[in-house]
VMD Tcl script that builds the backbone (N, CA, C; Angstrom):
set m [mol new atoms 240]
animate dup $m
set s [atomselect $m all]
$s set {name element resname resid chain x y z} {
  {N N MET 1 A -13.865 2.907 16.104}
  {CA C MET 1 A -12.651 3.664 16.149}
  {C C MET 1 A -12.244 3.797 17.614}
  {N N SER 2 A -10.956 3.540 17.883}
  {CA C SER 2 A -10.489 3.627 19.264}
  {C C SER 2 A -8.976 3.720 19.317}
  {N N THR 3 A -8.492 4.313 20.384}
  {CA C THR 3 A -7.061 4.282 20.684}
  {C C THR 3 A -6.820 3.545 21.994}
  {N N ASP 4 A -7.871 3.011 22.581}
  {CA C ASP 4 A -7.777 2.284 23.836}
  {C C ASP 4 A -7.396 0.827 23.541}
  {N N PRO 5 A -6.218 0.370 23.988}
  {CA C PRO 5 A -5.778 -1.001 23.690}
  {C C PRO 5 A -6.772 -2.081 24.112}
  {N N LYS 6 A -7.469 -1.899 25.228}
  {CA C LYS 6 A -8.443 -2.904 25.668}
  {C C LYS 6 A -9.596 -3.019 24.676}
  {N N GLN 7 A -10.074 -1.893 24.187}
  {CA C GLN 7 A -11.157 -1.917 23.207}
  {C C GLN 7 A -10.671 -2.513 21.888}
  {N N LEU 8 A -9.456 -2.177 21.497}
  {CA C LEU 8 A -8.922 -2.694 20.237}
  {C C LEU 8 A -8.770 -4.209 20.285}
  {N N LYS 9 A -8.317 -4.756 21.422}
  {CA C LYS 9 A -8.132 -6.201 21.553}
  {C C LYS 9 A -9.461 -6.952 21.520}
  {N N SER 10 A -10.524 -6.328 21.987}
  {CA C SER 10 A -11.821 -7.003 22.035}
  {C C SER 10 A -12.609 -6.853 20.734}
  {N N ALA 11 A -12.156 -6.013 19.838}
  {CA C ALA 11 A -12.873 -5.772 18.579}
  {C C ALA 11 A -12.626 -6.903 17.583}
  {N N SER 12 A -13.582 -7.104 16.691}
  {CA C SER 12 A -13.391 -8.083 15.626}
  {C C SER 12 A -12.389 -7.515 14.611}
  {N N ASP 13 A -11.910 -8.361 13.710}
  {CA C ASP 13 A -10.954 -7.898 12.708}
  {C C ASP 13 A -11.563 -6.761 11.890}
  {N N PRO 14 A -10.818 -5.713 11.685}
  {CA C PRO 14 A -11.348 -4.554 10.965}
  {C C PRO 14 A -11.389 -4.797 9.454}
  {N N GLU 15 A -12.310 -4.119 8.801}
  {CA C GLU 15 A -12.326 -4.138 7.336}
  {C C GLU 15 A -11.195 -3.277 6.801}
  {N N ARG 16 A -11.015 -2.137 7.430}
  {CA C ARG 16 A -9.960 -1.209 7.021}
  {C C ARG 16 A -9.335 -0.573 8.251}
  {N N ILE 17 A -8.031 -0.386 8.178}
  {CA C ILE 17 A -7.315 0.325 9.232}
  {C C ILE 17 A -6.841 1.631 8.618}
  {N N VAL 18 A -7.289 2.740 9.209}
  {CA C VAL 18 A -6.953 4.063 8.689}
  {C C VAL 18 A -5.966 4.728 9.640}
  {N N LEU 19 A -4.776 5.053 9.124}
  {CA C LEU 19 A -3.744 5.745 9.893}
  {C C LEU 19 A -3.972 7.247 9.761}
  {N N ALA 20 A -3.862 7.974 10.855}
  {CA C ALA 20 A -4.112 9.421 10.791}
  {C C ALA 20 A -3.378 10.155 11.909}
  {N N TRP 21 A -2.085 9.856 12.085}
  {CA C TRP 21 A -1.366 10.468 13.212}
  {C C TRP 21 A -0.813 11.849 12.911}
  {N N GLY 22 A -0.791 12.269 11.663}
  {CA C GLY 22 A -0.284 13.599 11.333}
  {C C GLY 22 A 1.231 13.666 11.364}
  {N N GLU 23 A 1.751 14.871 11.268}
  {CA C GLU 23 A 3.197 15.056 11.157}
  {C C GLU 23 A 3.896 15.307 12.485}
  {N N LYS 24 A 3.161 15.610 13.511}
  {CA C LYS 24 A 3.769 15.960 14.797}
  {C C LYS 24 A 3.427 14.922 15.843}
  {N N HIS 25 A 3.999 15.055 16.982}
  {CA C HIS 25 A 3.712 14.194 18.129}
  {C C HIS 25 A 4.154 12.748 17.910}
  {N N LEU 26 A 5.241 12.535 17.208}
  {CA C LEU 26 A 5.767 11.188 16.988}
  {C C LEU 26 A 6.742 10.882 18.116}
  {N N ILE 27 A 6.446 9.848 18.878}
  {CA C ILE 27 A 7.245 9.522 20.058}
  {C C ILE 27 A 8.035 8.245 19.812}
  {N N LYS 28 A 9.349 8.362 19.855}
  {CA C LYS 28 A 10.263 7.212 19.761}
  {C C LYS 28 A 9.935 6.281 18.590}
  {N N GLN 29 A 9.576 6.871 17.471}
  {CA C GLN 29 A 9.306 6.101 16.253}
  {C C GLN 29 A 8.170 5.089 16.435}
  {N N ARG 30 A 7.280 5.333 17.379}
  {CA C ARG 30 A 6.148 4.424 17.623}
  {C C ARG 30 A 5.287 4.269 16.369}
  {N N ASN 31 A 5.177 5.334 15.585}
  {CA C ASN 31 A 4.392 5.273 14.357}
  {C C ASN 31 A 4.899 4.172 13.432}
  {N N LYS 32 A 6.202 4.061 13.281}
  {CA C LYS 32 A 6.775 3.014 12.416}
  {C C LYS 32 A 6.518 1.630 12.998}
  {N N MET 33 A 6.681 1.492 14.316}
  {CA C MET 33 A 6.484 0.186 14.950}
  {C C MET 33 A 5.047 -0.294 14.773}
  {N N VAL 34 A 4.091 0.593 14.970}
  {CA C VAL 34 A 2.685 0.223 14.840}
  {C C VAL 34 A 2.367 -0.161 13.393}
  {N N ALA 35 A 2.794 0.652 12.435}
  {CA C ALA 35 A 2.514 0.362 11.028}
  {C C ALA 35 A 3.168 -0.946 10.589}
  {N N ARG 36 A 4.403 -1.159 10.966}
  {CA C ARG 36 A 5.090 -2.408 10.587}
  {C C ARG 36 A 4.415 -3.634 11.207}
  {N N ASP 37 A 3.978 -3.503 12.454}
  {CA C ASP 37 A 3.295 -4.612 13.120}
  {C C ASP 37 A 1.994 -4.955 12.392}
  {N N LEU 38 A 1.227 -3.952 12.030}
  {CA C LEU 38 A -0.035 -4.193 11.315}
  {C C LEU 38 A 0.217 -4.814 9.943}
  {N N LEU 39 A 1.226 -4.330 9.240}
  {CA C LEU 39 A 1.561 -4.894 7.931}
  {C C LEU 39 A 2.018 -6.341 8.058}
  {N N SER 40 A 2.801 -6.632 9.085}
  {CA C SER 40 A 3.302 -8.001 9.265}
  {C C SER 40 A 2.169 -8.989 9.546}
  {N N LYS 41 A 1.044 -8.476 10.016}
  {CA C LYS 41 A -0.123 -9.321 10.280}
  {C C LYS 41 A -1.048 -9.399 9.065}
  {N N GLY 42 A -0.602 -8.830 7.948}
  {CA C GLY 42 A -1.350 -8.941 6.702}
  {C C GLY 42 A -2.422 -7.894 6.472}
  {N N HIS 43 A -2.444 -6.854 7.297}
  {CA C HIS 43 A -3.450 -5.801 7.114}
  {C C HIS 43 A -3.029 -4.824 6.021}
  {N N ASP 44 A -3.989 -4.373 5.237}
  {CA C ASP 44 A -3.766 -3.243 4.339}
  {C C ASP 44 A -3.992 -1.989 5.159}
  {N N LEU 45 A -3.159 -0.997 4.962}
  {CA C LEU 45 A -3.273 0.246 5.714}
  {C C LEU 45 A -3.717 1.361 4.785}
  {N N TYR 46 A -4.600 2.202 5.273}
  {CA C TYR 46 A -5.139 3.310 4.495}
  {C C TYR 46 A -4.876 4.609 5.235}
  {N N CYS 47 A -5.001 5.716 4.520}
  {CA C CYS 47 A -4.893 7.021 5.145}
  {C C CYS 47 A -5.821 7.988 4.427}
  {N N LEU 48 A -6.032 9.129 5.040}
  {CA C LEU 48 A -6.901 10.155 4.469}
  {C C LEU 48 A -6.162 10.976 3.421}
  {N N GLY 49 A -4.868 10.911 3.450}
  {CA C GLY 49 A -3.984 11.635 2.547}
  {C C GLY 49 A -2.583 11.561 3.115}
  {N N ILE 50 A -1.603 11.892 2.305}
  {CA C ILE 50 A -0.213 11.813 2.751}
  {C C ILE 50 A 0.400 13.211 2.711}
  {N N ALA 51 A 0.957 13.617 3.839}
  {CA C ALA 51 A 1.606 14.927 3.944}
  {C C ALA 51 A 2.928 14.917 3.167}
  {N N GLU 52 A 3.458 16.089 2.900}
  {CA C GLU 52 A 4.743 16.193 2.197}
  {C C GLU 52 A 5.843 15.419 2.914}
  {N N SER 53 A 5.747 15.307 4.227}
  {CA C SER 53 A 6.752 14.596 5.018}
  {C C SER 53 A 6.631 13.079 4.872}
  {N N GLY 54 A 5.528 12.608 4.261}
  {CA C GLY 54 A 5.306 11.181 4.096}
  {C C GLY 54 A 4.412 10.564 5.153}
  {N N HIS 55 A 4.021 11.339 6.152}
  {CA C HIS 55 A 3.142 10.834 7.208}
  {C C HIS 55 A 1.685 10.912 6.768}
  {N N PRO 56 A 0.849 10.006 7.301}
  {CA C PRO 56 A -0.580 10.099 6.986}
  {C C PRO 56 A -1.162 11.371 7.604}
  {N N ARG 57 A -2.003 12.027 6.860}
  {CA C ARG 57 A -2.578 13.287 7.339}
  {C C ARG 57 A -3.558 13.058 8.494}
  {N N HIS 58 A -3.602 14.042 9.387}
  {CA C HIS 58 A -4.566 14.031 10.485}
  {C C HIS 58 A -5.833 14.731 10.003}
  {N N PRO 59 A -7.015 14.236 10.360}
  {CA C PRO 59 A -8.264 14.826 9.863}
  {C C PRO 59 A -8.435 16.308 10.194}
  {N N SER 60 A -7.866 16.772 11.290}
  {CA C SER 60 A -8.036 18.181 11.654}
  {C C SER 60 A -7.296 19.113 10.698}
  {N N ARG 61 A -6.416 18.577 9.881}
  {CA C ARG 61 A -5.639 19.384 8.939}
  {C C ARG 61 A -6.129 19.217 7.503}
  {N N MET 62 A -7.357 18.717 7.353}
  {CA C MET 62 A -7.852 18.430 6.011}
  {C C MET 62 A -9.201 19.085 5.760}
  {N N SER 63 A -9.520 19.182 4.490}
  {CA C SER 63 A -10.809 19.702 4.054}
  {C C SER 63 A -11.910 18.733 4.450}
  {N N HIS 64 A -13.104 19.235 4.608}
  {CA C HIS 64 A -14.251 18.387 4.941}
  {C C HIS 64 A -14.819 17.689 3.708}
  {N N SER 65 A -14.248 17.936 2.562}
  {CA C SER 65 A -14.789 17.369 1.321}
  {C C SER 65 A -14.059 16.095 0.882}
  {N N LEU 66 A -13.387 15.427 1.791}
  {CA C LEU 66 A -12.669 14.195 1.479}
  {C C LEU 66 A -13.631 13.142 0.930}
  {N N GLU 67 A -13.249 12.515 -0.169}
  {CA C GLU 67 A -14.151 11.547 -0.793}
  {C C GLU 67 A -13.640 10.114 -0.793}
  {N N SER 68 A -12.347 9.889 -0.611}
  {CA C SER 68 A -11.854 8.513 -0.645}
  {C C SER 68 A -10.599 8.357 0.213}
  {N N LEU 69 A -10.265 7.109 0.477}
  {CA C LEU 69 A -9.054 6.784 1.236}
  {C C LEU 69 A -7.940 6.434 0.268}
  {N N GLN 70 A -6.720 6.571 0.722}
  {CA C GLN 70 A -5.542 6.163 -0.045}
  {C C GLN 70 A -4.911 4.971 0.647}
  {N N ILE 71 A -4.275 4.109 -0.126}
  {CA C ILE 71 A -3.467 3.030 0.465}
  {C C ILE 71 A -2.204 3.683 1.023}
  {N N TYR 72 A -1.818 3.307 2.223}
  {CA C TYR 72 A -0.577 3.794 2.819}
  {C C TYR 72 A 0.487 2.749 2.544}
  {N N GLN 73 A 1.467 3.093 1.749}
  {CA C GLN 73 A 2.451 2.147 1.216}
  {C C GLN 73 A 3.604 1.901 2.180}
  {N N ARG 74 A 4.237 0.748 2.003}
  {CA C ARG 74 A 5.408 0.393 2.806}
  {C C ARG 74 A 6.536 1.414 2.671}
  {N N LYS 75 A 6.733 1.964 1.473}
  {CA C LYS 75 A 7.821 2.934 1.271}
  {C C LYS 75 A 7.623 4.161 2.145}
  {N N GLU 76 A 6.359 4.549 2.388}
  {CA C GLU 76 A 6.088 5.701 3.235}
  {C C GLU 76 A 6.429 5.392 4.694}
  {N N ILE 77 A 6.223 4.151 5.095}
  {CA C ILE 77 A 6.558 3.757 6.471}
  {C C ILE 77 A 8.071 3.750 6.643}
  {N N ALA 78 A 8.783 3.218 5.665}
  {CA C ALA 78 A 10.237 3.167 5.731}
  {C C ALA 78 A 10.819 4.570 5.749}
  {N N GLY 79 A 10.196 5.510 5.039}
  {CA C GLY 79 A 10.718 6.875 4.937}
  {C C GLY 79 A 10.234 7.794 6.013}
  {N N SER 80 A 9.320 7.344 6.874}
  {CA C SER 80 A 8.749 8.256 7.865}
  {C C SER 80 A 9.609 8.381 9.099}
}
mol reanalyze $m
mol bondsrecalc $m
mol representation Tube
mol addrep $m
């Protein structure tokens, strides 16, 4: 897990990409650009849950009893 671009570029292809940016701190629609770029490269995107706003939930806003991931759908990216 990393947010450092250098580490991400050197990593092997991931098994799963989990989005977890939450509902706040969205800068210049970067969230949409990142998700669309990953989808265009054929990656399936997952999240810990989806907030009412349609954004993937951030782990700090969730229960510790999470048991599974959800697929993060294209419609949620378009609506975010």
